[in-house]
C-alpha positions as CSV (number, residue, x, y, z in Angstrom):
1,X,12.2,19.0,29.2
2,X,11.3,16.1,27.0
3,X,7.8,15.7,25.6
4,X,6.9,12.6,27.7
5,X,8.0,14.4,30.9
6,X,5.2,16.9,30.7
7,X,3.1,16.9,33.9
8,X,-0.2,15.8,32.2
9,X,1.5,12.5,31.4
10,X,2.3,11.7,35.1
11,X,-0.4,13.3,37.2
12,X,-4.2,12.7,37.1
13,X,-4.9,16.3,38.2
14,X,-2.7,17.7,35.5
15,X,-4.1,15.3,32.9
16,X,-7.7,16.4,33.7
17,X,-6.7,20.0,33.6
18,X,-5.0,19.5,30.2
19,X,-8.0,17.7,28.7
20,X,-10.5,20.3,30.1
21,X,-8.4,23.0,28.4
22,X,-8.5,21.2,25.1
23,X,-12.2,20.2,25.2
24,X,-13.8,23.0,27.1
25,X,-11.4,25.9,26.4
26,X,-11.8,27.1,30.0
27,X,-15.6,26.9,30.1
28,X,-17.1,23.7,31.6
29,X,-20.2,22.4,29.9
30,X,-22.6,20.0,31.6
31,X,-23.1,17.0,29.3
32,X,-26.4,16.2,30.9
33,X,-28.3,19.5,30.4
34,X,-25.9,21.6,28.3
35,X,-25.6,24.3,31.0
36,X,-22.5,26.4,31.2
37,X,-23.4,28.3,34.4
38,X,-23.8,27.2,38.0
39,X,-21.1,24.6,37.5
40,X,-18.6,24.0,40.3
41,X,-15.6,21.8,40.7
42,X,-15.8,19.1,43.4
43,X,-12.6,18.7,45.4
44,X,-11.1,15.3,45.1
45,X,-11.2,13.2,48.2
46,X,-10.0,9.5,48.0
47,X,-11.3,8.8,51.6
48,X,-14.8,9.7,50.5
49,X,-14.3,8.1,47.0
50,X,-14.6,11.5,45.3
51,X,-12.5,11.1,42.1
52,X,-10.2,13.6,40.4
53,X,-11.7,15.8,37.8
54,X,-15.3,15.7,39.1
55,X,-17.7,18.6,38.5
56,X,-21.3,19.3,39.6
57,X,-24.0,21.1,37.7
58,X,-26.3,23.4,39.9
59,X,-29.1,23.2,37.3
60,X,-29.6,19.5,36.8
61,X,-27.7,18.4,39.9
62,X,-25.7,16.0,37.8
63,X,-22.1,15.1,38.3
64,X,-19.6,14.6,35.5
65,X,-16.0,14.7,34.3
66,X,-14.6,16.0,31.0
67,X,-14.6,12.3,29.8
68,X,-18.4,12.1,29.7
69,X,-19.8,12.1,26.2
70,X,-16.4,11.3,24.7
71,X,-14.7,8.2,23.4
72,X,-12.9,8.0,26.8
73,X,-16.1,7.6,28.8
74,X,-16.1,4.7,31.2
75,X,-12.4,4.0,30.5
76,X,-10.8,2.4,33.5
77,X,-7.2,3.3,32.5
78,X,-5.9,6.4,34.3
79,X,-6.3,9.5,32.2
80,X,-2.6,10.4,32.3
81,X,-1.8,7.1,30.7
82,X,-4.4,7.6,28.0
83,X,-2.9,11.0,27.2
84,X,0.5,9.3,26.9
85,X,-1.0,6.8,24.5
86,X,-2.5,9.6,22.3
87,X,0.9,11.3,22.1
88,X,2.8,8.1,21.2
89,X,0.3,7.1,18.5
90,X,0.1,10.5,16.9
91,X,3.9,11.2,17.0
92,X,4.9,7.9,15.4
93,X,4.8,8.0,11.6
94,X,3.9,4.4,11.1
95,X,2.0,3.7,14.3
96,X,2.7,1.9,17.6
97,X,1.6,-1.7,18.2
98,X,-0.7,-2.6,21.0
99,X,2.0,-4.9,22.4
100,X,4.4,-2.0,22.6
101,X,1.8,0.2,24.2
102,X,0.9,-2.4,26.8
103,X,4.6,-2.7,27.7
104,X,5.2,1.1,27.8
105,X,2.1,2.1,29.8
106,X,2.2,-1.1,31.9
107,X,-1.4,-2.0,31.2
108,X,-2.9,-5.3,29.9
109,X,-2.7,-6.1,26.2
110,X,-6.5,-6.1,26.0
111,X,-6.7,-2.6,27.5
112,X,-4.0,-1.4,25.1
113,X,-5.7,-2.9,22.1
114,X,-9.1,-1.3,23.0
115,X,-7.4,2.0,23.9
116,X,-5.8,2.2,20.5
117,X,-9.2,1.7,18.8
118,X,-10.6,4.5,21.0
119,X,-7.8,6.8,19.8
120,X,-8.3,5.8,16.2
121,X,-12.0,6.7,16.5
122,X,-11.0,10.1,17.9
123,X,-8.8,10.6,14.8
124,X,-11.7,9.9,12.4
125,X,-12.5,13.1,10.5
126,X,-16.0,14.2,9.8
127,X,-15.1,16.8,7.3
128,X,-16.2,15.5,3.9
129,X,-15.8,18.7,1.9
130,X,-14.9,17.9,-1.7
131,X,-11.3,18.0,-2.9
132,X,-10.0,19.9,-5.9
133,X,-11.6,23.3,-5.5
134,X,-10.5,26.1,-7.9
135,X,-9.4,23.7,-10.5
136,X,-6.9,21.9,-8.4
137,X,-5.4,18.5,-9.0
138,X,-6.6,15.4,-7.2
139,X,-4.7,12.1,-7.4
140,X,-6.8,8.9,-7.1
141,X,-5.6,5.3,-6.6
142,X,-6.6,2.0,-5.0
143,X,-4.6,-0.7,-3.3
144,X,-5.0,-4.1,-1.7
145,X,-4.1,-5.1,1.8
146,X,-4.4,-8.2,4.0
147,X,-7.0,-10.8,3.4
148,X,-10.8,-10.8,3.8
149,X,-12.3,-12.8,6.6
150,X,-13.0,-16.4,5.4
151,X,-11.3,-15.9,2.1
152,X,-9.1,-18.6,0.8
153,X,-5.6,-17.8,-0.2
154,X,-5.3,-17.2,-3.9
155,X,-2.8,-15.7,-6.3
156,X,-5.1,-12.9,-7.5
157,X,-6.2,-9.9,-5.5
158,X,-9.9,-11.0,-5.1
159,X,-9.3,-12.3,-1.5
160,X,-7.7,-9.1,-0.3
161,X,-9.2,-6.0,1.3
162,X,-9.4,-3.0,-0.9
163,X,-8.8,0.7,-0.2
164,X,-9.4,3.8,-2.3
165,X,-7.4,7.0,-1.6
166,X,-7.6,10.5,-2.9
167,X,-4.9,13.2,-2.3
168,X,-5.5,16.9,-3.0
169,X,-2.2,18.3,-4.2
170,X,-3.1,21.9,-3.3
171,X,-4.0,21.2,0.4
172,X,-1.8,18.1,0.8
173,X,-4.7,16.3,2.4
174,X,-5.6,12.7,1.9
175,X,-9.0,10.8,2.2
176,X,-9.3,7.1,2.3
177,X,-12.1,4.6,2.4
178,X,-12.7,0.8,2.3
179,X,-14.3,-0.4,-0.9
180,X,-15.8,-3.7,-2.0
181,X,-14.2,-4.0,-5.4
182,X,-12.3,-1.9,-7.9
183,X,-14.9,-1.8,-10.7
184,X,-15.9,1.5,-12.3
185,X,-19.4,1.1,-10.8
186,X,-17.9,1.2,-7.4
187,X,-15.1,3.7,-7.9
188,X,-16.7,6.5,-9.9
189,X,-19.6,7.3,-7.5
190,X,-17.0,7.8,-4.7
191,X,-14.8,10.0,-6.8
192,X,-17.7,12.1,-8.0
193,X,-18.9,12.5,-4.4
194,X,-15.5,13.6,-3.0
195,X,-14.1,15.8,-5.8
196,X,-15.2,19.1,-7.3
197,X,-16.2,19.0,-10.9
198,X,-13.6,21.7,-11.9
199,X,-10.8,19.5,-10.6
200,X,-8.2,17.6,-12.7
201,X,-8.0,14.0,-11.9
202,X,-4.7,12.0,-12.0
203,X,-4.8,8.2,-12.1
204,X,-2.9,5.2,-13.4
205,X,-4.2,3.2,-16.4
206,X,-6.8,1.3,-14.5
207,X,-10.0,0.9,-16.5
208,X,-12.2,1.8,-13.5
209,X,-11.4,5.4,-14.2
210,X,-12.2,5.4,-17.9
211,X,-15.2,7.7,-17.5
212,X,-13.4,10.4,-15.4
213,X,-13.1,12.8,-18.3
214,X,-17.0,12.9,-18.6
215,X,-17.4,14.4,-15.1
216,X,-14.3,16.5,-14.4
217,X,-12.3,19.2,-16.1
218,X,-9.4,17.0,-17.0
219,X,-8.0,13.5,-16.6
220,X,-4.3,12.6,-16.8
221,X,-3.1,9.0,-16.8
222,X,0.3,7.2,-16.6
223,X,0.8,3.6,-17.5
224,X,2.6,1.9,-14.6
225,X,2.5,-1.4,-16.5
226,X,4.8,0.2,-19.1
227,X,7.1,1.7,-16.5
228,X,5.7,5.2,-16.9
229,X,5.3,7.1,-13.6
230,X,5.5,10.7,-14.9
231,X,4.3,12.0,-18.2
232,X,7.4,13.5,-19.9
233,X,5.3,16.1,-21.9
234,X,3.3,17.3,-18.9
235,X,5.1,16.5,-15.7
236,X,2.0,17.4,-13.6
237,X,0.5,14.2,-14.8
238,X,1.4,11.5,-12.3
239,X,0.0,9.8,-9.2
240,X,3.2,9.6,-7.2
241,X,1.8,11.5,-4.2
242,X,-1.0,9.0,-3.5
243,X,1.5,6.2,-4.2
244,X,3.7,7.7,-1.5
245,X,0.8,7.8,0.9
246,X,0.1,4.1,0.3
247,X,3.8,3.4,0.9
248,X,3.6,4.9,4.4
249,X,0.3,3.0,5.0
250,X,1.6,-0.4,3.9
251,X,4.9,-0.1,5.8
252,X,3.0,0.6,9.0
253,X,0.4,-2.1,8.4
254,X,2.9,-4.8,7.5
255,X,5.8,-3.7,9.7
256,X,4.0,-2.5,12.9
257,X,0.5,-3.9,13.0
258,X,1.1,-7.0,10.8
259,X,-2.5,-8.0,10.9
260,X,-5.8,-6.1,10.6
261,X,-9.3,-7.6,10.7
262,X,-11.7,-6.6,7.9
263,X,-14.1,-5.0,10.5
264,X,-11.3,-2.7,11.8
265,X,-9.7,-1.5,8.6
266,X,-11.7,1.7,8.5
267,X,-10.2,2.8,11.8
268,X,-6.6,2.0,10.8
269,X,-7.3,4.1,7.7
270,X,-8.5,6.9,9.9
271,X,-5.2,6.7,11.9
272,X,-2.9,6.9,8.9
273,X,-5.0,9.5,7.3
274,X,-5.0,11.7,10.4
275,X,-1.2,11.6,10.8
276,X,-0.7,12.4,7.1
277,X,-3.2,15.3,7.2
278,X,-1.5,16.7,10.3
279,X,2.2,16.1,9.3
280,X,5.2,18.4,9.8
281,X,5.1,19.4,6.2
282,X,1.7,21.1,6.8
283,X,3.0,22.9,9.9
284,X,1.9,20.4,12.6
285,X,4.3,19.3,15.3
286,X,3.8,16.4,17.7
287,X,2.1,18.5,20.3
288,X,-0.3,20.0,17.7
289,X,-1.1,16.5,16.4
290,X,-1.8,15.2,19.9
291,X,-4.1,18.1,20.7
292,X,-6.0,17.7,17.4
293,X,-6.6,14.0,18.2
294,X,-7.9,14.9,21.7
295,X,-10.2,17.5,20.2
296,X,-11.8,14.7,18.2
297,X,-12.9,12.6,21.2
298,X,-16.2,14.3,21.8
299,X,-19.5,12.9,20.6
300,X,-18.0,9.4,19.9
301,X,-18.4,6.2,21.8
302,X,-17.0,2.7,21.5
303,X,-17.6,-0.4,23.6
304,X,-15.3,-3.3,23.9
305,X,-18.0,-5.8,23.0
306,X,-19.0,-4.2,19.7
307,X,-15.3,-3.4,18.8
308,X,-14.0,-6.9,19.5
309,X,-16.6,-8.8,17.6
């Protein structure tokens, strides 16, 4: 049986059962009062306009579905189609365009666009534990993408949006963030906040990292301008891992999405970061990745009005 022939992708009943298993782990929780007892399932009845997946709390008398209190709340797209979207987005290394999703799921482009932002919000990781524990190596680099809103086209990079990325070599995890500029005054506080002091930092020759050795156990650099990408005396000194991450990110942004507004860049970063941190090399298959994204829908909300502006 192929992945997309699974029952939760074609039946609302199976879709709700699957999502309830992921979010509740077999124990329904009332989002209104937090109760876990005296909760009963309401039998679906289209004639009486009783929808699929409805539950009733005997304590507060409230009714709810597993979507309440999640990024899927108030979504008008059938749940089985949203689960298909999550699977397609998480299983594609460089992403899926909203146009492709709108054609595949047979929903409007506007719905597909907003659904993708809901999924990206679910992918956003709240774990900000510092990298580089136990004296590990952390690679740090920055890149430029797209163009800032209202910026005139110039030859230099000042009009472009800027991204900082850190990769922990020991765990294989990446962390990315949008930055205003690439000055030391901007970069160093972010590196200090996200990396343990006993870590060794690897960067290129950019002057924004000149003070790294004052705060961390070690600082290795390579001069890309001189064609040096690995230190021949100590081959652990390089930033090729984070460069590889940026390669995947840019191929997806330019080849699949083509355009990204400045106000949405942080969600696109969350999408690529999520897939990288849950890749096959770290033991995650497509199903694991899809379930991990669904587990992140709780406690998050997006509205079309605030997202589209």
